[in-house]
C-alpha positions in Angstrom: -43.7 -5.5 8.8 -39.7 -4.6 10.0 -38.1 -7.5 12.1 -37.2 -6.7 15.2 -33.8 -5.6 16.1 -32.2 -8.8 18.4 -29.5 -6.5 20.5 -29.5 -3.6 22.6 -27.2 -1.0 23.2 -24.4 -1.7 26.1 -26.0 -4.9 26.6 -23.8 -8.0 26.7 -23.9 -11.3 24.3 -21.8 -14.2 23.9 -21.3 -15.1 20.1 -19.4 -16.9 17.5 -17.6 -15.5 15.4 -18.0 -17.7 12.0 -16.6 -15.0 9.3 -14.2 -11.7 8.7 -14.1 -9.0 7.3 -11.3 -7.2 5.3 -11.0 -4.9 7.5 -9.8 -7.9 10.4 -13.1 -7.5 12.4 -14.7 -10.5 13.5 -18.3 -11.5 11.9 -21.0 -12.9 14.6 -24.7 -13.7 14.4 -27.4 -13.3 16.8 -30.8 -14.8 16.0 -28.9 -14.1 12.4 -28.5 -10.0 13.1 -24.9 -9.6 12.2 -22.6 -8.4 14.8 -19.0 -7.0 13.6 -16.6 -7.4 16.3 -12.8 -5.4 16.3 -10.1 -8.2 17.7 -12.2 -10.9 17.7 -11.0 -13.6 15.3 -12.2 -16.6 13.3 -13.4 -19.8 15.0 -13.7 -17.7 18.7 -16.1 -17.4 21.2 -16.6 -14.2 22.7 -18.2 -11.8 25.7 -19.4 -8.9 23.6 -21.0 -5.2 24.4 -22.9 -3.7 21.5 -22.1 -0.3 21.4 -23.8 1.3 18.0 -27.0 -0.3 17.2 -28.2 0.0 12.8 -31.1 -1.3 11.2 -28.9 -4.0 9.7 -25.9 -4.4 11.6 -24.3 -3.4 15.0 -20.6 -3.3 16.2 -19.5 -4.6 19.3 -16.8 -4.2 21.5 -14.8 -7.3 22.7 -14.8 -7.4 26.1 -13.6 -11.0 26.7 -12.3 -14.5 24.8 -14.0 -17.4 26.0 -12.7 -19.9 23.6 -9.0 -18.7 22.1 -8.0 -19.0 18.6 -5.2 -21.1 18.2 -3.7 -17.6 16.3 -4.0 -15.3 18.4 -1.2 -14.2 20.5 0.0 -10.7 22.1 0.4 -7.8 20.5 4.4 -6.4 20.7 3.5 -3.5 20.0 2.2 -0.9 23.2 0.4 1.6 21.0 -1.8 -1.2 19.3 -4.8 0.2 20.4 -4.2 3.8 20.1 -2.6 3.5 16.7 -4.7 1.7 14.2 -1.9 1.5 11.9 -1.2 -2.3 12.4 -4.6 -4.2 12.5 -3.5 -8.0 12.7 -0.5 -7.8 15.5 -3.0 -10.3 17.4 -3.0 -12.9 15.1 0.5 -14.9 14.7 2.5 -14.5 11.1 1.2 -17.6 9.9 -2.5 -17.1 10.8 -2.1 -13.8 9.5 -1.0 -15.3 6.0 -3.8 -17.4 6.3 -6.5 -14.8 6.8 -4.8 -13.0 3.3 -5.3 -16.0 1.5 -9.0 -16.5 2.9 -9.5 -12.6 2.0 -8.6 -13.1 -1.7 -10.5 -16.4 -2.0 -13.9 -14.8 -0.4 -13.6 -11.7 -2.9 -13.3 -13.3 -5.4 -16.4 -15.8 -4.8 -18.6 -14.0 -3.1 -18.0 -10.5 -5.7 -16.4 -12.0 -8.7 -18.6 -14.9 -8.6 -15.9 -17.0 -10.0 -15.6 -20.2 -8.2 -12.5 -23.3 -8.7 -9.8 -20.5 -9.0 -6.3 -21.8 -8.3 -5.4 -19.9 -5.3 -2.1 -20.2 -3.9 -1.0 -19.7 0.0 -0.1 -16.4 0.9 3.7 -15.6 0.2 5.3 -14.2 3.4 8.1 -12.9 4.9 11.2 -14.5 6.8 10.9 -11.1 8.7 7.7 -9.4 9.3 9.1 -6.4 11.1 10.7 -3.1 10.1 10.2 -3.9 7.2 9.0 -0.5 5.2 11.6 1.7 3.5 9.6 4.9 3.7 7.8 6.4 6.6 5.5 9.9 6.7 5.0 11.1 10.2 2.2 14.1 10.4 3.3 16.5 13.3 0.7 18.2 15.3 0.8 20.5 18.8 -1.6 20.0 21.3 -1.9 21.7 24.7 1.8 23.1 24.3 2.9 19.2 24.0 5.1 18.2 20.5 3.1 15.2 18.7 5.0 13.3 16.2 3.5 9.9 15.0 0.4 8.4 13.1 -3.5 9.7 13.0 -5.1 7.5 15.6 -8.0 5.4 13.6 -10.9 8.1 11.4 -9.3 10.9 13.2 -6.7 13.6 12.6 -5.5 13.2 15.8 -1.5 12.3 16.0 -0.4 9.4 18.0 2.9 10.2 19.7 5.6 7.6 18.8 8.5 7.3 20.1 9.1 3.7 17.9 7.8 1.8 15.6 7.9 -2.3 14.5 7.3 -2.1 10.8 9.3 1.0 10.4 12.8 0.7 9.0 14.6 1.1 12.6 16.2 4.8 11.6 13.1 6.5 11.5 13.5 6.6 14.9 16.2 7.8 15.3 15.9 10.8 13.1 12.5 11.2 15.3 14.2 12.1 18.0 16.8 14.3 16.7 14.2 16.0 15.3 11.9 16.3 18.7 14.7 17.5 20.4 15.3 20.0 17.0 11.8 21.5 17.3 12.0 21.7 20.5 15.1 23.6 21.3 14.5 26.4 18.9 11.1 26.4 19.3 10.1 26.0 15.8 6.3 26.7 15.3 4.4 23.0 13.9 1.8 23.7 11.2 -2.1 24.1 12.5 -4.3 22.6 10.0 -7.4 24.4 11.3 -5.8 27.8 11.0 -3.0 27.5 8.3 -0.4 28.5 9.9 2.6 27.2 11.4 5.9 25.9 9.8 6.5 21.9 10.4 3.7 19.7 9.0 5.2 16.4 7.9 8.2 14.4 8.6 9.5 11.7 5.7 12.0 9.6 5.7 13.4 7.2 3.6 16.3 4.2 3.4 17.4 2.7 0.4 17.4 -1.3 1.4 19.6 -2.6 -0.5 21.9 0.3 -0.1 21.8 1.5 3.1 21.0 5.6 2.0 18.6 8.1 4.0 16.9 10.5 2.9 14.9 12.9 5.8 12.3 15.0 4.2 10.9 18.0 5.8 7.5 19.1 4.8 7.0 22.8 5.8 4.5 25.5 4.8 6.9 28.1 4.1 10.4 28.6 2.1 12.9 27.8 4.9 13.4 26.4 8.4 15.9 28.2 11.3 19.1 26.5 11.8 18.9 24.7 9.2 22.7 23.9 9.2 22.6 22.7 12.7 19.9 20.4 11.8 22.0 19.1 8.7 24.9 18.7 10.9 23.5 16.9 13.6 21.8 14.5 11.3 25.3 13.6 9.2 27.0 13.3 12.8 24.1 10.8 14.2 22.3 8.7 11.5 24.3 6.3 9.5 23.9 6.1 5.5 22.8 9.7 5.5 22.9 11.1 1.7 20.1 13.9 1.5 18.5 16.3 3.4 15.5 18.2 1.8 13.1 20.7 2.5 9.5 19.7 0.9 7.2 23.2 0.4 3.3 22.7 0.8 2.3 26.2 1.5 -1.7 25.1 1.1 -4.6 24.2 3.5 -4.9 20.6 2.1 -4.5 16.8 3.3 -2.2 16.1 0.6 1.3 15.4 2.6 3.9 16.6 -0.2 3.8 20.1 -1.9 5.5 20.3 -5.4 8.4 22.1 -5.1 11.9 20.6 -3.1 14.7 22.7 -1.7 18.2 20.3 -1.0 19.5 21.3 2.4 22.5 18.4 2.0 23.1 15.9 -0.3 21.5 15.7 -4.1 18.3 15.2 -3.3 17.8 11.8 -4.1 18.4 8.3 -2.9 19.2 5.0 -5.1 17.6 1.6 -4.3 17.8 -1.8 -6.2 15.3 -4.1 -6.8 16.3 -7.5 -8.1 19.0 -5.5 -10.3 17.7 -2.8 -11.4 19.0 0.4 -10.2 16.4 3.3 -9.3 17.0 6.7 -8.3 13.9 7.8 -5.4 13.2 11.7 -5.1 11.3 12.9 -2.5 8.0 12.4 -4.7 9.2 9.0 -6.5 6.4 6.5 -5.7 8.5 3.5 -4.6 7.3 0.8 -3.0 7.6 0.3 0.7 8.4 -3.6 1.2 11.8 -4.1 -1.9 12.1 -7.4 -0.4 8.4 -8.7 -0.9 8.2 -6.5 -4.4 11.2 -8.3 -5.6 8.9 -11.5 -5.1 6.0 -10.4 -6.8 7.8 -8.9 -9.8 9.5 -11.9 -10.3 6.1 -13.6 -9.7 4.8 -11.0 -13.0 7.7 -12.2 -14.9 7.2 -15.7 -14.8 3.2 -15.1 -15.1 4.0 -13.2 -18.6 6.3 -16.1 -19.7 8.3 -14.0 -22.1 10.5 -15.7 -24.9 12.2 -12.5 -26.2 9.2 -12.0 -29.8 5.9 -10.4 -27.6 5.3 -6.3 -27.2 4.4 -5.6 -23.7 2.3 -2.4 -22.0 2.3 -2.2 -18.3 -0.9 0.0 -17.8 -0.5 1.9 -14.6 2.9 2.0 -14.9 4.6 4.6 -12.4 8.4 4.4 -11.8 8.7 2.4 -14.5 9.3 -0.6 -11.9 7.3 -3.7 -13.2 8.3 -2.1 -16.8 11.9 -2.4 -16.5 10.9 -5.7 -14.6 9.9 -7.6 -18.3 12.4 -5.5 -20.5 14.8 -8.4 -19.7 12.3 -10.9 -21.8 10.4 -8.5 -24.0 11.1 -7.6 -27.3 9.4 -4.3 -26.6 7.6 -2.9 -23.5 5.5 1.0 -23.6 4.4 2.0 -20.1 1.9 3.9 -19.5 1.1 6.7 -16.1 -0.6 9.7 -15.7 1.5 11.1 -13.3 4.3 13.2 -15.1 6.8 13.2 -12.2 6.4 9.7 -12.3 7.1 9.4 -15.9 10.3 11.5 -15.5 11.2 9.2 -13.5 10.9 6.1 -15.0 13.0 7.4 -18.1 15.9 8.0 -15.6 15.6 4.9 -14.5 15.7 3.3 -18.0 19.0 5.2 -18.7 20.3 4.2 -15.0 19.7 0.7 -16.4 21.1 1.1 -19.6 17.6 -0.4 -21.2 16.6 0.8 -24.7 13.8 -1.7 -25.2 11.1 0.5 -23.3 9.0 3.7 -24.0 7.1 5.4 -21.2 4.1 7.6 -22.0 2.7 10.1 -19.9 -0.9 10.0 -20.1 -4.3 8.1 -18.1 -4.3 4.0 -19.6 -7.4 4.4 -20.9 -6.5 7.1 -23.2 -3.6 6.5 -24.1 -3.7 2.2 -24.5 -6.5 2.6 -27.0 -4.7 5.0 -29.4 -1.7 2.9 -29.7 -4.1 0.3 -30.6 -5.2 2.1 -33.0 -1.4 2.9 -34.3 -1.5 -0.7 -34.9 0.4 -1.5 -31.5 -1.1 -4.6 -30.5 -0.2 -6.1 -27.0 0.7 -9.9 -26.8 1.1 -9.0 -22.8 -0.9 -6.3 -21.3 0.5 -5.9 -17.4 -2.1 -3.9 -15.3 -0.9 -2.7 -12.0 -3.9 -0.1 -10.9 -4.5 2.0 -7.5 -6.9 0.9 -5.3 -10.5 1.7 -6.9 -9.3 -1.0 -9.5 -9.3 -0.6 -14.1 -10.6 1.7 -15.5 -13.6 0.1 -17.4 -12.7 2.2 -20.7 -9.2 0.5 -20.5 -10.7 -3.2 -19.6 -12.8 -2.9 -22.9 -9.7 -1.8 -24.6 -7.5 -4.9 -23.6 -10.3 -7.0 -24.6 -10.3 -5.7 -28.1 -6.3 -6.3 -28.2 -7.2 -9.5 -26.8 -3.3 -9.9 -26.2 -2.9 -13.7 -25.3 -1.9 -13.3 -21.5 -3.2 -10.5 -18.8 -0.9 -9.6 -15.5 -2.8 -7.8 -13.2 -1.2 -7.0 -9.5 -4.0 -6.3 -7.3 -3.8 -4.1 -4.1 -7.5 -4.3 -3.3 -9.3 -8.2 -3.6 -12.6 -6.2 -4.3 -12.1 -4.2 -7.0 -9.6 -7.0 -8.4 -13.0 -9.6 -8.4 -15.4 -7.0 -9.9 -12.5 -6.5 -12.9 -11.8 -10.3 -13.2 -15.4 -11.1 -13.3 -15.8 -8.9 -16.6 -12.5 -10.8 -17.9 -14.0 -13.6 -17.6 -17.2 -12.7 -19.3 -15.3 -11.2 -21.7 -12.6 -14.3 -23.0 -10.9 -14.3 -20.0 -10.1 -17.6 -17.8 -8.5 -17.1 -14.8 -5.0 -19.6 -14.8 -4.1 -18.6 -11.2 -4.2 -16.4 -8.1 -1.1 -15.4 -5.6 -1.0 -13.6 -2.8 1.8 -11.9 -1.3 1.9 -9.9 1.5 3.3 -6.6 1.4 2.1 -5.4 4.1 3.0 -8.0 7.4 0.9 -7.1 10.6 -1.8 -5.1 8.6 -5.1 -5.8 6.7 -3.7 -5.0 3.1 -2.6 -7.9 1.0 -1.4 -7.6 -2.4 -2.2 -10.5 -5.6 -0.9 -11.2 -8.7 -3.3 -13.0 -11.0 -2.6 -14.6 -14.6 -5.9 -14.7 -17.4 -5.3 -16.1 -20.3 -7.3 -15.1 -23.3 -9.9 -18.4 -24.4 -11.2 -17.3 -27.9 -14.4 -16.7 -27.0 -17.1 -14.8 -24.9 -18.2 -16.7 -21.1 -15.9 -19.4 -20.7 
């Protein structure tokens, strides 16, 4: 017999928040039945209204905080409830860092079944605002009004934004110019339902150390009217402007960027540094959006690799070669593997720019290329993995186990898939030595972690 659900929709309840989710929601219980409450913090007592009821859990709307967390604070952004880009602005920064440490710890314990692991406190930023060096703004028209901003949570409706507190301030100035330009010349806006209209997205990048600015307009066409006027206006008003690019995307797709770029001004790219390494950044390049914390992350990766100059390193999911180049400082030789062709081209160019000769970048899936390297007799002393959110392919993990490198350095952007992969590695002869969370994305729920594993020599340790 199914147990009766102890709550009713639209009824109010008072609950204690005893847990939290990876998405920043508070979790409470009513007679053992789970209630998720957006905006409620661990340790709070809150009054809620049930807005959605399902068999094993429900969602409650926060009406009142009866007993407040000491970390609760007033969000600084007036658009916080509509935009959804920053999920943690109602928590002060120390509280955010503690939350992220708990998220990593909970994932490793609950999913990975890993107990008594050394998990350090999350490394935060001195200035956790205006840190993003890349902004992508969807453009829409609704009821004759131009909208440029971010998608509202779980929708494709753009929330109009004049100012963003986590993007570099240059973004606000560029958007102001582009709003005026589009309105003045009545330039059409792309409609994702019909596939008609010109302007789709606006992307802005800024070199943190160089100050160089790129403005990229993604269009459903080949050209934009009055483009010389646009370039002149941007040059006069945007300090550090180095290039203006049109990116052509004529496909009816949610993918933001097309494959073709047309340079209106400059050379089509900017430069920036991570540590002492210089990187060429084009519109299609992947480059970490928080260079300050990326340097922290990569220095920790280099520390964990513990290189003496005699080691062979394989960097899986190497992207444009950022970690590979960091490893090259102390490794004998580094192989970087990446499936995206443009990224491999960028990686080779970045090695050339920096005069690094002890690296080789190989195009292909890590789970295919690395087994071939192993068959050729190339055995890594250290393997670095920095996979996408879905984690590592199991075939890659099997190859790593067969290679049995002394150390594995795992850089993760998803605690859940990290925990799954670590569980697999631990059952196959590796020991998790320590975990260092790093706050790459202040004000949001996302957390990066870097993990050191060492080979034990036998399974199940």
